[in-house]
N, C-alpha and C positions, 0 to 999 in steps of 0.2 A: 463702129468698128475702131480696134486701138491704134493710138494717133492719127486717125481721121480728124483735117481739119474743117470747123462748119463755120458759114458763114449767114448773115441775117439778112433779110432782104433790101438793105444797102450796101453789104458787098461786106462789113464789118467783121472779124474771125470773131466768133462767140466761146469764148475759156470755158471749162468748161466747171466746174465749181465744185470743192470737196466741200460731202457733209460735213453734220454735223458727228461728232465719235467719241469713244470715249475707251481710251485703252489704259494698259499699266507703262509707265515709264521708270528705268530701273533705278535714274537719278532721285527723283521723286514722288513714286507713287499714282497718281490716278495724275492721266495727259489727255486732256482733251481738244475737239478743236480749237477751242477757246485761247490754248495756249499758242496759237497759231499767229493768232489778230496781232498784224504791225508788225510780222517777220515774213523778210522772204528768204524761202524755205524750199532748201531739195532733201525728197523724200525717197526712201530705200527700201523694198521688200526683199526680203535677205532669207537665209538660213545658213548658219555656218558652217554648213557639209558642206557648199556648195561650191566648189572649186573655182568657176566667174566670181561667186560673191567674193572672196577674198580678193582678188584683181579689183573689183567696183569700191570697195573699203578703202584699201591704197588709194584712192583716188579720191576716196571721199574724207583722209589725213593731209591728202594736199591741197584740198578744196579747202578743210579748216583753218591750215596755216595761212593759207592765202587773203582769206577774210577773219583773220583772228580778232583783229581792232573794229571790225564792223562788227556791233550787237547786231544790227538786226537782220542779219545772214548766219543763219540756224540750219541743222543741218538732225534731220529723224529717219531713221533703219527699224523697219516692224518687222518682226520675222514671219514669216508662215508658216513656220512650224512649233508651235511652241510647243509641242509634246515632248520633243527633240532637245529644242533649245529653252532647257530651266531657264529660271536665275542667276543660277550658278555660272550656269554656260555662255550665256548673255556679258557676264560679268567681267566675267574670261576677254571676254569680245571684244569687249567696250574698253579693255589695260589696256589686250592687246595693239586697239587701235589705237590710245590715247582719248577716245571721244570727250575731248572737255563738258562738265556739270556745265548746263546754263550757255552750252554754242551745241553739244552733238548729244540727241533724245534718242537712248534704244529702246523701243517700245516693245513691248506683248501683250497678248489677251488672248481671250476666245480664237478659236480657228477660223470658225464660221464666219465670227464678228471682219476677222482680218482681212477672210477672204474675200467676201462683201463689200469690206470700203474701200479695197484693190479694184474689184467687179465693175460696181454700181461708182462708185467715187471717184475712180483714176481711170474706167474704162479701160486695164489692166485683161487679156483672157486669161480665163482658169475655166482649164481643161476639166473634162468628163473626170477625171480621176481626183476631181478637187483638188487639182495643185496649183501653184502659180511657179513658175519660173521665167524669170524677166531679169534683165539687162540692162532694163532701164533704170535712168533716176530720174525723176518729176524735179520740176521747177516750179514752186506757187512764187505766186505774188501774195503782197500783204492783205488781200480780201479773199486769199485760199484759193484764187482758179490757178488751172493748172495753164502755164504760161508757155513751155515746154517739154519732148524727153527727148531726151538722150542717152544712148548707148556711151553707158558705163568702161566697157571694154575698149571704147577707142579713142586714143591718146587727143586725135581732132576732134571728138564729138564734146568732149572734156574742155576743152580748151574755149567751143564754142558759148557750152554752159559758162564756164565763168567771163563772156563777153558778153552775154546774157542778165549775167545776175549785176555785171557794171551797168549796165544800160538800165533795169528795173532800178537799182540803187541811183544812176542819175534824175532819172524817171521823179521819182519821189521826193528826192534833194532840188528839184525845181518846183514841184509841187506844198515848199514851205510857204 
């Protein structure tokens, strides 16, 4: 079930690990799960024609600015409609929102692979029509585990996401 918290026998939270994947980044070609290694990552599944998605993308601009000085914090936007969201459309999207190379990756690929990643890797609901619509942003830790799901249309949730990113940064900073 989407967003359900799972615990192990000792009561500790079990975090869903995002599996290996390979998609295409506008900025640098092939982008795989290995590219997320060592990064705290905020992931968005979107399509350029979705009104709520533009609101969420605007929040990603705010997050990118807030964490600009922290190279370990990255952002990934994955189109769920690669047929409509062509390379040219996605390049315009990246330019409109100021996606910075090396900080915010805009990804595309095979639609079925993207939907499988959303459903199996992030446990997002994919409807019978094989359509994914979500207002959620997912926070991944440096081990590619989903550490939180946040409604990207609600300011309070974005504020909570900022806090959780900082908690992870602090947690990793103490491990050095």
